[in-house]
All heavy atoms as atom14 arrays in JSON, in Angstrom:
{
  "sequence": "MSKTKKVLLTLLGVFLIILAGVMILMFSFTQSMKADPDEEKKVRDKLNDI",
  "atom14_mask": [
    [1, 1, 1, 1, 1, 1, 1, 1, 0, 0, 0, 0, 0, 0],
    [1, 1, 1, 1, 1, 1, 0, 0, 0, 0, 0, 0, 0, 0],
    [1, 1, 1, 1, 1, 1, 1, 1, 1, 0, 0, 0, 0, 0],
    [1, 1, 1, 1, 1, 1, 1, 0, 0, 0, 0, 0, 0, 0],
    [1, 1, 1, 1, 1, 1, 1, 1, 1, 0, 0, 0, 0, 0],
    [1, 1, 1, 1, 1, 1, 1, 1, 1, 0, 0, 0, 0, 0],
    [1, 1, 1, 1, 1, 1, 1, 0, 0, 0, 0, 0, 0, 0],
    [1, 1, 1, 1, 1, 1, 1, 1, 0, 0, 0, 0, 0, 0],
    [1, 1, 1, 1, 1, 1, 1, 1, 0, 0, 0, 0, 0, 0],
    [1, 1, 1, 1, 1, 1, 1, 0, 0, 0, 0, 0, 0, 0],
    [1, 1, 1, 1, 1, 1, 1, 1, 0, 0, 0, 0, 0, 0],
    [1, 1, 1, 1, 1, 1, 1, 1, 0, 0, 0, 0, 0, 0],
    [1, 1, 1, 1, 0, 0, 0, 0, 0, 0, 0, 0, 0, 0],
    [1, 1, 1, 1, 1, 1, 1, 0, 0, 0, 0, 0, 0, 0],
    [1, 1, 1, 1, 1, 1, 1, 1, 1, 1, 1, 0, 0, 0],
    [1, 1, 1, 1, 1, 1, 1, 1, 0, 0, 0, 0, 0, 0],
    [1, 1, 1, 1, 1, 1, 1, 1, 0, 0, 0, 0, 0, 0],
    [1, 1, 1, 1, 1, 1, 1, 1, 0, 0, 0, 0, 0, 0],
    [1, 1, 1, 1, 1, 1, 1, 1, 0, 0, 0, 0, 0, 0],
    [1, 1, 1, 1, 1, 0, 0, 0, 0, 0, 0, 0, 0, 0],
    [1, 1, 1, 1, 0, 0, 0, 0, 0, 0, 0, 0, 0, 0],
    [1, 1, 1, 1, 1, 1, 1, 0, 0, 0, 0, 0, 0, 0],
    [1, 1, 1, 1, 1, 1, 1, 1, 0, 0, 0, 0, 0, 0],
    [1, 1, 1, 1, 1, 1, 1, 1, 0, 0, 0, 0, 0, 0],
    [1, 1, 1, 1, 1, 1, 1, 1, 0, 0, 0, 0, 0, 0],
    [1, 1, 1, 1, 1, 1, 1, 1, 0, 0, 0, 0, 0, 0],
    [1, 1, 1, 1, 1, 1, 1, 1, 1, 1, 1, 0, 0, 0],
    [1, 1, 1, 1, 1, 1, 0, 0, 0, 0, 0, 0, 0, 0],
    [1, 1, 1, 1, 1, 1, 1, 1, 1, 1, 1, 0, 0, 0],
    [1, 1, 1, 1, 1, 1, 1, 0, 0, 0, 0, 0, 0, 0],
    [1, 1, 1, 1, 1, 1, 1, 1, 1, 0, 0, 0, 0, 0],
    [1, 1, 1, 1, 1, 1, 0, 0, 0, 0, 0, 0, 0, 0],
    [1, 1, 1, 1, 1, 1, 1, 1, 0, 0, 0, 0, 0, 0],
    [1, 1, 1, 1, 1, 1, 1, 1, 1, 0, 0, 0, 0, 0],
    [1, 1, 1, 1, 1, 0, 0, 0, 0, 0, 0, 0, 0, 0],
    [1, 1, 1, 1, 1, 1, 1, 1, 0, 0, 0, 0, 0, 0],
    [1, 1, 1, 1, 1, 1, 1, 0, 0, 0, 0, 0, 0, 0],
    [1, 1, 1, 1, 1, 1, 1, 1, 0, 0, 0, 0, 0, 0],
    [1, 1, 1, 1, 1, 1, 1, 1, 1, 0, 0, 0, 0, 0],
    [1, 1, 1, 1, 1, 1, 1, 1, 1, 0, 0, 0, 0, 0],
    [1, 1, 1, 1, 1, 1, 1, 1, 1, 0, 0, 0, 0, 0],
    [1, 1, 1, 1, 1, 1, 1, 1, 1, 0, 0, 0, 0, 0],
    [1, 1, 1, 1, 1, 1, 1, 0, 0, 0, 0, 0, 0, 0],
    [1, 1, 1, 1, 1, 1, 1, 1, 1, 1, 1, 0, 0, 0],
    [1, 1, 1, 1, 1, 1, 1, 1, 0, 0, 0, 0, 0, 0],
    [1, 1, 1, 1, 1, 1, 1, 1, 1, 0, 0, 0, 0, 0],
    [1, 1, 1, 1, 1, 1, 1, 1, 0, 0, 0, 0, 0, 0],
    [1, 1, 1, 1, 1, 1, 1, 1, 0, 0, 0, 0, 0, 0],
    [1, 1, 1, 1, 1, 1, 1, 1, 0, 0, 0, 0, 0, 0],
    [1, 1, 1, 1, 1, 1, 1, 1, 0, 0, 0, 0, 0, 0]
  ],
  "atom14_positions": [
    [[22.18, -39.69, -32.52], [21.34, -40.9, -32.48], [21.57, -41.67, -33.78], [21.6, -41.07, -34.87], [19.87, -40.5, -32.27], [18.92, -41.57, -32.03], [17.15, -41.2, -31.86], [17.18, -40.19, -30.36], [0.0, 0.0, 0.0], [0.0, 0.0, 0.0], [0.0, 0.0, 0.0], [0.0, 0.0, 0.0], [0.0, 0.0, 0.0], [0.0, 0.0, 0.0]],
    [[21.59, -42.95, -33.68], [21.81, -43.75, -34.87], [20.54, -43.81, -35.78], [19.44, -43.57, -35.34], [22.21, -45.2, -34.46], [21.13, -45.83, -33.9], [0.0, 0.0, 0.0], [0.0, 0.0, 0.0], [0.0, 0.0, 0.0], [0.0, 0.0, 0.0], [0.0, 0.0, 0.0], [0.0, 0.0, 0.0], [0.0, 0.0, 0.0], [0.0, 0.0, 0.0]],
    [[20.8, -44.13, -37.03], [19.66, -44.15, -37.96], [18.69, -45.35, -37.59], [17.43, -45.09, -37.73], [20.26, -44.5, -39.35], [19.22, -44.37, -40.44], [19.87, -44.49, -41.79], [18.81, -44.39, -42.9], [19.42, -44.5, -44.25], [0.0, 0.0, 0.0], [0.0, 0.0, 0.0], [0.0, 0.0, 0.0], [0.0, 0.0, 0.0], [0.0, 0.0, 0.0]],
    [[19.17, -46.39, -36.99], [18.26, -47.48, -36.62], [17.28, -47.0, -35.5], [16.12, -47.33, -35.59], [19.08, -48.67, -36.18], [20.03, -49.03, -37.17], [18.13, -49.85, -35.85], [0.0, 0.0, 0.0], [0.0, 0.0, 0.0], [0.0, 0.0, 0.0], [0.0, 0.0, 0.0], [0.0, 0.0, 0.0], [0.0, 0.0, 0.0], [0.0, 0.0, 0.0]],
    [[17.8, -46.31, -34.59], [17.02, -45.82, -33.43], [15.96, -44.85, -33.97], [14.77, -44.85, -33.55], [17.8, -45.16, -32.39], [18.55, -46.13, -31.47], [19.21, -45.45, -30.38], [19.92, -46.4, -29.41], [20.55, -45.77, -28.28], [0.0, 0.0, 0.0], [0.0, 0.0, 0.0], [0.0, 0.0, 0.0], [0.0, 0.0, 0.0], [0.0, 0.0, 0.0]],
    [[16.29, -43.94, -34.9], [15.37, -43.03, -35.51], [14.24, -43.73, -36.19], [13.09, -43.37, -36.1], [16.09, -42.04, -36.41], [16.93, -41.01, -35.77], [17.49, -40.04, -36.79], [18.41, -39.04, -36.1], [19.0, -38.12, -37.04], [0.0, 0.0, 0.0], [0.0, 0.0, 0.0], [0.0, 0.0, 0.0], [0.0, 0.0, 0.0], [0.0, 0.0, 0.0]],
    [[14.62, -44.77, -36.98], [13.55, -45.51, -37.72], [12.61, -46.22, -36.73], [11.45, -46.22, -36.89], [14.31, -46.52, -38.67], [13.22, -47.51, -39.29], [15.0, -45.77, -39.79], [0.0, 0.0, 0.0], [0.0, 0.0, 0.0], [0.0, 0.0, 0.0], [0.0, 0.0, 0.0], [0.0, 0.0, 0.0], [0.0, 0.0, 0.0], [0.0, 0.0, 0.0]],
    [[13.23, -46.85, -35.66], [12.41, -47.57, -34.77], [11.49, -46.63, -33.99], [10.34, -46.96, -33.71], [13.26, -48.34, -33.75], [13.95, -49.59, -34.31], [14.88, -50.2, -33.29], [12.93, -50.58, -34.77], [0.0, 0.0, 0.0], [0.0, 0.0, 0.0], [0.0, 0.0, 0.0], [0.0, 0.0, 0.0], [0.0, 0.0, 0.0], [0.0, 0.0, 0.0]],
    [[12.01, -45.49, -33.56], [11.14, -44.49, -32.89], [10.05, -43.94, -33.83], [8.91, -43.76, -33.42], [12.02, -43.34, -32.37], [12.82, -43.61, -31.09], [13.74, -42.43, -30.79], [11.94, -43.98, -29.92], [0.0, 0.0, 0.0], [0.0, 0.0, 0.0], [0.0, 0.0, 0.0], [0.0, 0.0, 0.0], [0.0, 0.0, 0.0], [0.0, 0.0, 0.0]],
    [[10.33, -43.74, -35.1], [9.33, -43.3, -36.0], [8.29, -44.35, -36.14], [7.06, -44.07, -36.18], [10.0, -43.01, -37.38], [10.99, -42.0, -37.21], [8.94, -42.5, -38.37], [0.0, 0.0, 0.0], [0.0, 0.0, 0.0], [0.0, 0.0, 0.0], [0.0, 0.0, 0.0], [0.0, 0.0, 0.0], [0.0, 0.0, 0.0], [0.0, 0.0, 0.0]],
    [[8.64, -45.65, -36.34], [7.66, -46.69, -36.46], [6.84, -46.84, -35.19], [5.64, -47.11, -35.27], [8.39, -48.01, -36.79], [9.02, -48.14, -38.14], [9.77, -49.5, -38.3], [7.9, -48.04, -39.22], [0.0, 0.0, 0.0], [0.0, 0.0, 0.0], [0.0, 0.0, 0.0], [0.0, 0.0, 0.0], [0.0, 0.0, 0.0], [0.0, 0.0, 0.0]],
    [[7.45, -46.63, -34.04], [6.73, -46.77, -32.8], [5.72, -45.61, -32.67], [4.56, -45.83, -32.29], [7.7, -46.69, -31.58], [7.06, -46.77, -30.22], [6.36, -48.07, -30.02], [8.09, -46.56, -29.14], [0.0, 0.0, 0.0], [0.0, 0.0, 0.0], [0.0, 0.0, 0.0], [0.0, 0.0, 0.0], [0.0, 0.0, 0.0], [0.0, 0.0, 0.0]],
    [[6.1, -44.45, -33.11], [5.18, -43.3, -33.09], [4.02, -43.53, -33.98], [2.82, -43.29, -33.65], [0.0, 0.0, 0.0], [0.0, 0.0, 0.0], [0.0, 0.0, 0.0], [0.0, 0.0, 0.0], [0.0, 0.0, 0.0], [0.0, 0.0, 0.0], [0.0, 0.0, 0.0], [0.0, 0.0, 0.0], [0.0, 0.0, 0.0], [0.0, 0.0, 0.0]],
    [[4.27, -43.99, -35.16], [3.13, -44.31, -36.16], [2.26, -45.33, -35.63], [1.01, -45.21, -35.67], [3.76, -44.71, -37.54], [2.71, -45.24, -38.42], [4.49, -43.56, -38.21], [0.0, 0.0, 0.0], [0.0, 0.0, 0.0], [0.0, 0.0, 0.0], [0.0, 0.0, 0.0], [0.0, 0.0, 0.0], [0.0, 0.0, 0.0], [0.0, 0.0, 0.0]],
    [[2.82, -46.38, -35.0], [2.01, -47.44, -34.43], [1.15, -46.89, -33.31], [-0.04, -47.24, -33.23], [2.92, -48.56, -33.91], [2.13, -49.71, -33.24], [1.42, -50.56, -33.96], [2.25, -49.81, -31.85], [0.74, -51.59, -33.3], [1.53, -50.73, -31.2], [0.82, -51.69, -31.93], [0.0, 0.0, 0.0], [0.0, 0.0, 0.0], [0.0, 0.0, 0.0]],
    [[1.67, -46.08, -32.43], [0.9, -45.55, -31.34], [-0.23, -44.6, -31.87], [-1.31, -44.62, -31.27], [1.85, -44.8, -30.35], [2.76, -45.67, -29.51], [3.73, -44.81, -28.73], [1.96, -46.63, -28.63], [0.0, 0.0, 0.0], [0.0, 0.0, 0.0], [0.0, 0.0, 0.0], [0.0, 0.0, 0.0], [0.0, 0.0, 0.0], [0.0, 0.0, 0.0]],
    [[0.03, -43.88, -32.88], [-1.0, -42.99, -33.45], [-2.1, -43.85, -33.99], [-3.34, -43.52, -33.82], [-0.39, -42.06, -34.48], [0.49, -40.94, -33.8], [-1.5, -41.33, -35.33], [1.31, -40.18, -34.74], [0.0, 0.0, 0.0], [0.0, 0.0, 0.0], [0.0, 0.0, 0.0], [0.0, 0.0, 0.0], [0.0, 0.0, 0.0], [0.0, 0.0, 0.0]],
    [[-1.77, -44.87, -34.77], [-2.81, -45.75, -35.31], [-3.56, -46.42, -34.24], [-4.8, -46.56, -34.32], [-2.1, -46.8, -36.29], [-1.59, -46.05, -37.48], [-3.12, -47.94, -36.65], [-0.76, -46.95, -38.43], [0.0, 0.0, 0.0], [0.0, 0.0, 0.0], [0.0, 0.0, 0.0], [0.0, 0.0, 0.0], [0.0, 0.0, 0.0], [0.0, 0.0, 0.0]],
    [[-2.9, -46.87, -33.18], [-3.54, -47.59, -32.02], [-4.51, -46.67, -31.32], [-5.6, -47.01, -31.06], [-2.52, -48.1, -31.02], [-3.01, -48.86, -29.85], [-3.68, -50.17, -30.34], [-1.94, -49.21, -28.91], [0.0, 0.0, 0.0], [0.0, 0.0, 0.0], [0.0, 0.0, 0.0], [0.0, 0.0, 0.0], [0.0, 0.0, 0.0], [0.0, 0.0, 0.0]],
    [[-4.09, -45.37, -31.13], [-4.99, -44.42, -30.52], [-6.16, -44.15, -31.38], [-7.32, -44.08, -30.84], [-4.2, -43.09, -30.28], [0.0, 0.0, 0.0], [0.0, 0.0, 0.0], [0.0, 0.0, 0.0], [0.0, 0.0, 0.0], [0.0, 0.0, 0.0], [0.0, 0.0, 0.0], [0.0, 0.0, 0.0], [0.0, 0.0, 0.0], [0.0, 0.0, 0.0]],
    [[-6.05, -44.06, -32.66], [-7.15, -43.89, -33.6], [-8.13, -45.05, -33.55], [-9.32, -44.83, -33.52], [0.0, 0.0, 0.0], [0.0, 0.0, 0.0], [0.0, 0.0, 0.0], [0.0, 0.0, 0.0], [0.0, 0.0, 0.0], [0.0, 0.0, 0.0], [0.0, 0.0, 0.0], [0.0, 0.0, 0.0], [0.0, 0.0, 0.0], [0.0, 0.0, 0.0]],
    [[-7.65, -46.29, -33.52], [-8.52, -47.4, -33.43], [-9.28, -47.38, -32.12], [-10.51, -47.69, -32.12], [-7.7, -48.67, -33.58], [-8.47, -49.96, -33.25], [-7.12, -48.81, -35.04], [0.0, 0.0, 0.0], [0.0, 0.0, 0.0], [0.0, 0.0, 0.0], [0.0, 0.0, 0.0], [0.0, 0.0, 0.0], [0.0, 0.0, 0.0], [0.0, 0.0, 0.0]],
    [[-8.6, -47.09, -31.04], [-9.24, -47.06, -29.76], [-10.37, -46.0, -29.72], [-11.46, -46.22, -29.18], [-8.25, -46.85, -28.62], [-7.36, -48.0, -28.41], [-6.1, -47.7, -27.16], [-7.09, -47.66, -25.72], [0.0, 0.0, 0.0], [0.0, 0.0, 0.0], [0.0, 0.0, 0.0], [0.0, 0.0, 0.0], [0.0, 0.0, 0.0], [0.0, 0.0, 0.0]],
    [[-10.06, -44.83, -30.29], [-11.14, -43.77, -30.35], [-12.29, -44.22, -31.21], [-13.49, -44.03, -30.83], [-10.48, -42.45, -30.92], [-9.58, -41.83, -29.88], [-11.6, -41.44, -31.3], [-8.74, -40.7, -30.44], [0.0, 0.0, 0.0], [0.0, 0.0, 0.0], [0.0, 0.0, 0.0], [0.0, 0.0, 0.0], [0.0, 0.0, 0.0], [0.0, 0.0, 0.0]],
    [[-12.09, -44.86, -32.31], [-13.14, -45.39, -33.16], [-13.95, -46.45, -32.43], [-15.23, -46.46, -32.54], [-12.61, -45.95, -34.5], [-12.08, -44.87, -35.49], [-11.46, -45.62, -36.67], [-13.24, -44.0, -35.91], [0.0, 0.0, 0.0], [0.0, 0.0, 0.0], [0.0, 0.0, 0.0], [0.0, 0.0, 0.0], [0.0, 0.0, 0.0], [0.0, 0.0, 0.0]],
    [[-13.27, -47.36, -31.75], [-14.02, -48.37, -30.94], [-14.9, -47.72, -29.87], [-16.04, -48.11, -29.64], [-13.04, -49.38, -30.3], [-12.38, -50.35, -31.33], [-11.15, -51.41, -30.66], [-12.01, -52.15, -29.27], [0.0, 0.0, 0.0], [0.0, 0.0, 0.0], [0.0, 0.0, 0.0], [0.0, 0.0, 0.0], [0.0, 0.0, 0.0], [0.0, 0.0, 0.0]],
    [[-14.32, -46.74, -29.19], [-15.09, -46.11, -28.12], [-16.35, -45.36, -28.74], [-17.41, -45.5, -28.23], [-14.25, -45.06, -27.38], [-14.97, -44.28, -26.29], [-15.32, -44.89, -25.11], [-15.33, -43.0, -26.58], [-15.93, -44.19, -24.21], [-16.01, -42.26, -25.64], [-16.34, -42.79, -24.4], [0.0, 0.0, 0.0], [0.0, 0.0, 0.0], [0.0, 0.0, 0.0]],
    [[-16.11, -44.7, -29.82], [-17.19, -44.04, -30.51], [-18.28, -45.0, -30.96], [-19.5, -44.72, -30.84], [-16.68, -43.28, -31.72], [-17.7, -42.67, -32.39], [0.0, 0.0, 0.0], [0.0, 0.0, 0.0], [0.0, 0.0, 0.0], [0.0, 0.0, 0.0], [0.0, 0.0, 0.0], [0.0, 0.0, 0.0], [0.0, 0.0, 0.0], [0.0, 0.0, 0.0]],
    [[-17.88, -46.1, -31.52], [-18.84, -47.16, -31.96], [-19.65, -47.66, -30.79], [-20.9, -47.76, -30.9], [-18.08, -48.29, -32.69], [-18.98, -49.36, -33.13], [-19.82, -49.17, -34.25], [-19.02, -50.55, -32.49], [-20.65, -50.2, -34.65], [-19.88, -51.61, -32.89], [-20.69, -51.36, -33.98], [0.0, 0.0, 0.0], [0.0, 0.0, 0.0], [0.0, 0.0, 0.0]],
    [[-19.02, -48.03, -29.73], [-19.77, -48.55, -28.59], [-20.67, -47.55, -27.98], [-21.78, -47.92, -27.59], [-18.81, -49.11, -27.52], [-17.87, -48.09, -27.05], [-17.99, -50.32, -27.98], [0.0, 0.0, 0.0], [0.0, 0.0, 0.0], [0.0, 0.0, 0.0], [0.0, 0.0, 0.0], [0.0, 0.0, 0.0], [0.0, 0.0, 0.0], [0.0, 0.0, 0.0]],
    [[-20.3, -46.26, -27.99], [-21.19, -45.27, -27.43], [-22.44, -45.12, -28.31], [-23.54, -44.83, -27.9], [-20.45, -43.91, -27.29], [-19.38, -43.93, -26.22], [-19.94, -44.22, -24.86], [-20.98, -43.59, -24.48], [-19.39, -45.09, -24.09], [0.0, 0.0, 0.0], [0.0, 0.0, 0.0], [0.0, 0.0, 0.0], [0.0, 0.0, 0.0], [0.0, 0.0, 0.0]],
    [[-22.23, -45.15, -29.68], [-23.27, -44.95, -30.56], [-24.29, -46.12, -30.59], [-25.41, -45.95, -31.01], [-22.8, -44.66, -32.0], [-22.17, -45.76, -32.53], [0.0, 0.0, 0.0], [0.0, 0.0, 0.0], [0.0, 0.0, 0.0], [0.0, 0.0, 0.0], [0.0, 0.0, 0.0], [0.0, 0.0, 0.0], [0.0, 0.0, 0.0], [0.0, 0.0, 0.0]],
    [[-23.8, -47.3, -30.19], [-24.63, -48.45, -30.16], [-25.49, -48.58, -28.91], [-26.33, -49.51, -28.86], [-23.81, -49.74, -30.42], [-23.2, -49.82, -31.75], [-24.38, -49.73, -33.16], [-25.19, -51.28, -32.93], [0.0, 0.0, 0.0], [0.0, 0.0, 0.0], [0.0, 0.0, 0.0], [0.0, 0.0, 0.0], [0.0, 0.0, 0.0], [0.0, 0.0, 0.0]],
    [[-25.28, -47.76, -27.99], [-26.05, -47.81, -26.74], [-27.53, -47.43, -27.04], [-27.76, -46.52, -27.83], [-25.51, -46.9, -25.66], [-24.26, -47.42, -25.0], [-23.84, -46.57, -23.83], [-22.61, -47.17, -23.19], [-22.13, -46.31, -22.11], [0.0, 0.0, 0.0], [0.0, 0.0, 0.0], [0.0, 0.0, 0.0], [0.0, 0.0, 0.0], [0.0, 0.0, 0.0]],
    [[-28.42, -48.1, -26.39], [-29.87, -47.87, -26.66], [-30.27, -46.51, -26.06], [-29.92, -46.14, -25.03], [-30.68, -48.97, -26.01], [0.0, 0.0, 0.0], [0.0, 0.0, 0.0], [0.0, 0.0, 0.0], [0.0, 0.0, 0.0], [0.0, 0.0, 0.0], [0.0, 0.0, 0.0], [0.0, 0.0, 0.0], [0.0, 0.0, 0.0], [0.0, 0.0, 0.0]],
    [[-31.19, -45.86, -26.88], [-31.79, -44.62, -26.45], [-33.07, -44.99, -25.79], [-34.01, -45.44, -26.53], [-31.9, -43.64, -27.62], [-32.54, -42.32, -27.21], [-32.62, -42.05, -26.01], [-32.91, -41.55, -28.08], [0.0, 0.0, 0.0], [0.0, 0.0, 0.0], [0.0, 0.0, 0.0], [0.0, 0.0, 0.0], [0.0, 0.0, 0.0], [0.0, 0.0, 0.0]],
    [[-33.3, -44.8, -24.53], [-34.58, -45.26, -23.89], [-35.79, -44.68, -24.5], [-36.79, -45.39, -24.64], [-34.37, -44.78, -22.43], [-32.95, -44.57, -22.19], [-32.39, -44.22, -23.57], [0.0, 0.0, 0.0], [0.0, 0.0, 0.0], [0.0, 0.0, 0.0], [0.0, 0.0, 0.0], [0.0, 0.0, 0.0], [0.0, 0.0, 0.0], [0.0, 0.0, 0.0]],
    [[-35.8, -43.42, -24.88], [-36.98, -42.8, -25.47], [-37.31, -43.45, -26.81], [-38.5, -43.74, -27.06], [-36.79, -41.24, -25.6], [-36.61, -40.59, -24.31], [-37.17, -41.08, -23.32], [-35.98, -39.52, -24.25], [0.0, 0.0, 0.0], [0.0, 0.0, 0.0], [0.0, 0.0, 0.0], [0.0, 0.0, 0.0], [0.0, 0.0, 0.0], [0.0, 0.0, 0.0]],
    [[-36.28, -43.55, -27.64], [-36.53, -44.18, -28.99], [-36.97, -45.65, -28.79], [-37.82, -46.19, -29.55], [-35.27, -44.11, -29.85], [-34.98, -42.65, -30.28], [-36.05, -42.14, -31.2], [-36.6, -42.8, -32.05], [-36.44, -40.95, -31.02], [0.0, 0.0, 0.0], [0.0, 0.0, 0.0], [0.0, 0.0, 0.0], [0.0, 0.0, 0.0], [0.0, 0.0, 0.0]],
    [[-36.38, -46.37, -27.9], [-36.73, -47.77, -27.64], [-38.16, -47.87, -27.26], [-38.89, -48.79, -27.73], [-35.79, -48.32, -26.57], [-35.95, -49.82, -26.38], [-34.99, -50.38, -25.33], [-34.15, -49.52, -24.85], [-35.03, -51.6, -25.08], [0.0, 0.0, 0.0], [0.0, 0.0, 0.0], [0.0, 0.0, 0.0], [0.0, 0.0, 0.0], [0.0, 0.0, 0.0]],
    [[-38.62, -47.0, -26.38], [-40.06, -47.02, -25.95], [-41.0, -46.75, -27.13], [-41.98, -47.41, -27.32], [-40.3, -45.97, -24.88], [-41.75, -46.05, -24.27], [-41.85, -45.03, -23.12], [-43.22, -45.12, -22.45], [-44.32, -45.39, -23.33], [0.0, 0.0, 0.0], [0.0, 0.0, 0.0], [0.0, 0.0, 0.0], [0.0, 0.0, 0.0], [0.0, 0.0, 0.0]],
    [[-40.67, -45.77, -28.02], [-41.44, -45.52, -29.21], [-41.6, -46.69, -30.08], [-42.67, -47.07, -30.54], [-40.8, -44.34, -29.96], [-40.97, -42.99, -29.37], [-40.34, -41.91, -30.27], [-40.24, -40.6, -29.57], [-39.52, -39.58, -30.4], [0.0, 0.0, 0.0], [0.0, 0.0, 0.0], [0.0, 0.0, 0.0], [0.0, 0.0, 0.0], [0.0, 0.0, 0.0]],
    [[-40.47, -47.41, -30.28], [-40.44, -48.56, -31.2], [-41.31, -49.72, -30.56], [-42.16, -50.34, -31.19], [-39.0, -49.06, -31.43], [-39.05, -50.39, -32.2], [-38.27, -48.01, -32.27], [0.0, 0.0, 0.0], [0.0, 0.0, 0.0], [0.0, 0.0, 0.0], [0.0, 0.0, 0.0], [0.0, 0.0, 0.0], [0.0, 0.0, 0.0], [0.0, 0.0, 0.0]],
    [[-41.12, -49.88, -29.26], [-41.93, -50.91, -28.6], [-43.43, -50.57, -28.67], [-44.26, -51.5, -28.85], [-41.52, -51.03, -27.12], [-40.16, -51.72, -26.95], [-39.81, -51.93, -25.53], [-38.43, -52.36, -25.35], [-38.03, -53.64, -25.36], [-38.91, -54.59, -25.55], [-36.77, -53.89, -25.22], [0.0, 0.0, 0.0], [0.0, 0.0, 0.0], [0.0, 0.0, 0.0]],
    [[-43.76, -49.38, -28.43], [-45.21, -48.94, -28.58], [-45.74, -49.18, -29.97], [-46.86, -49.68, -30.11], [-45.39, -47.48, -28.15], [-45.17, -47.2, -26.66], [-45.19, -48.18, -25.86], [-44.93, -46.1, -26.32], [0.0, 0.0, 0.0], [0.0, 0.0, 0.0], [0.0, 0.0, 0.0], [0.0, 0.0, 0.0], [0.0, 0.0, 0.0], [0.0, 0.0, 0.0]],
    [[-44.98, -48.84, -30.94], [-45.44, -49.07, -32.32], [-45.58, -50.61, -32.61], [-46.52, -50.95, -33.3], [-44.41, -48.46, -33.34], [-44.57, -46.97, -33.44], [-43.7, -46.43, -34.53], [-43.86, -44.9, -34.65], [-43.0, -44.34, -35.7], [0.0, 0.0, 0.0], [0.0, 0.0, 0.0], [0.0, 0.0, 0.0], [0.0, 0.0, 0.0], [0.0, 0.0, 0.0]],
    [[-44.69, -51.4, -32.13], [-44.78, -52.87, -32.34], [-45.99, -53.46, -31.59], [-46.63, -54.34, -32.11], [-43.47, -53.55, -31.85], [-42.28, -53.39, -32.75], [-41.03, -54.0, -32.12], [-42.54, -53.96, -34.18], [0.0, 0.0, 0.0], [0.0, 0.0, 0.0], [0.0, 0.0, 0.0], [0.0, 0.0, 0.0], [0.0, 0.0, 0.0], [0.0, 0.0, 0.0]],
    [[-46.31, -52.88, -30.46], [-47.47, -53.36, -29.68], [-48.77, -52.92, -30.35], [-49.82, -53.61, -30.24], [-47.45, -52.82, -28.22], [-46.39, -53.48, -27.42], [-45.99, -54.59, -27.73], [-45.95, -52.81, -26.38], [0.0, 0.0, 0.0], [0.0, 0.0, 0.0], [0.0, 0.0, 0.0], [0.0, 0.0, 0.0], [0.0, 0.0, 0.0], [0.0, 0.0, 0.0]],
    [[-48.75, -51.87, -31.16], [-49.93, -51.43, -31.85], [-50.28, -52.28, -33.06], [-51.4, -52.31, -33.52], [-49.82, -49.97, -32.33], [-49.78, -48.99, -31.17], [-50.25, -49.38, -30.05], [-49.33, -47.78, -31.34], [0.0, 0.0, 0.0], [0.0, 0.0, 0.0], [0.0, 0.0, 0.0], [0.0, 0.0, 0.0], [0.0, 0.0, 0.0], [0.0, 0.0, 0.0]],
    [[-49.3, -52.97, -33.56], [-49.5, -53.82, -34.75], [-50.31, -55.05, -34.44], [-50.32, -55.61, -33.49], [-48.15, -54.19, -35.43], [-47.49, -52.93, -35.92], [-48.31, -55.18, -36.51], [-46.08, -53.14, -36.53], [0.0, 0.0, 0.0], [0.0, 0.0, 0.0], [0.0, 0.0, 0.0], [0.0, 0.0, 0.0], [0.0, 0.0, 0.0], [0.0, 0.0, 0.0]]
  ]
}
């Protein structure tokens, strides 16, 4: 295999690993930002008490 192909495959591999990491982080962030119904109810009750 030529040196150019090895370099391109290495760069592609690194790019895919970085892309997978970003996608995992985005998924984790969106999951953590979903509202928790129990906590939301507690906050609404406290606000209504004020």
